[in-house]
C-alpha positions in Angstrom: 112.9 107.3 65.4 113.1 109.3 68.7 110.0 107.7 70.0 111.4 104.3 69.0 114.5 105.0 71.2 112.3 105.9 74.1 110.3 102.7 73.6 113.4 100.5 73.6 114.8 102.0 76.8 111.4 101.6 78.4 111.4 97.9 77.5 114.8 97.6 79.2 113.2 99.1 82.4 110.1 97.0 82.2 112.1 93.8 81.7 114.3 94.6 84.7 111.3 95.4 86.9 109.6 92.1 85.7 112.6 90.1 86.8 112.8 91.9 90.1 109.1 91.3 90.9 109.4 87.7 89.8 112.3 87.3 92.3 110.1 88.7 95.0 107.3 86.3 94.1 109.7 83.4 94.4 110.8 84.2 98.0 108.5 81.6 99.7 109.8 78.8 97.5 113.4 79.9 97.9 113.0 80.1 101.7 111.9 76.5 101.9 114.6 75.3 99.6 117.4 77.2 101.3 116.2 76.1 104.7 116.1 72.4 103.6 119.6 72.5 101.9 121.6 74.5 104.4 119.8 74.0 107.8 120.7 77.6 108.9 124.5 77.7 108.3 126.5 80.6 106.9 125.6 79.6 103.3 122.0 80.5 104.0 123.0 84.1 104.9 125.2 84.4 101.8 122.4 83.1 99.6 120.0 85.8 100.9 122.6 88.5 100.6 123.3 87.6 97.0 119.5 87.4 96.3 119.0 90.8 97.8 121.8 92.4 95.9 120.7 91.0 92.6 117.1 92.0 93.2 118.1 95.5 94.3 120.2 95.9 91.2 117.3 94.9 89.0 115.0 97.5 90.7 117.8 100.1 90.2 118.2 99.2 86.5 114.4 99.4 86.0 114.2 102.8 87.7 117.1 104.3 85.7 115.8 102.9 82.4 112.3 104.2 82.9 113.8 107.6 83.9 115.9 107.6 80.8 112.9 106.6 78.6 110.9 109.4 80.1 113.7 111.9 79.4 113.9 110.8 75.8 110.1 111.0 75.4 110.0 114.5 76.7 112.9 115.6 74.5 111.5 114.0 71.4 110.4 117.3 69.8 113.4 119.3 71.0 116.6 120.2 69.2 119.2 117.6 68.4 121.4 119.0 71.2 118.7 118.7 73.8 117.8 115.2 72.7 121.5 114.2 72.9 121.6 115.5 76.5 118.5 113.5 77.3 120.2 110.3 76.1 122.8 110.2 79.0 120.5 108.5 81.5 119.3 106.1 78.8 122.8 105.2 77.9 123.6 104.5 81.6 120.6 102.3 81.8 121.7 100.2 78.8 125.2 99.9 80.3 123.8 98.8 83.6 121.5 96.3 81.9 124.5 94.7 80.2 
């Protein structure tokens, strides 16, 4: 069951990283669409700030979740108290993902 918990948290991290990388892959198409719709006004800058913030949050969630999954995996054969301590980062990752 402990390995299963580690696997679930790692899936949260991989999903967040997948979304962040997909966002970066879509930058050329977004650049063309934003340029066509806004023609360089303030809405263009706001769009890029929002895009950057969301993508940065996705990378952060991915990193925190993978760190939490690793902590759980390392503590899988430890005592119940040590495993409970290792869950703190994983719980944060789940909360951030929500």
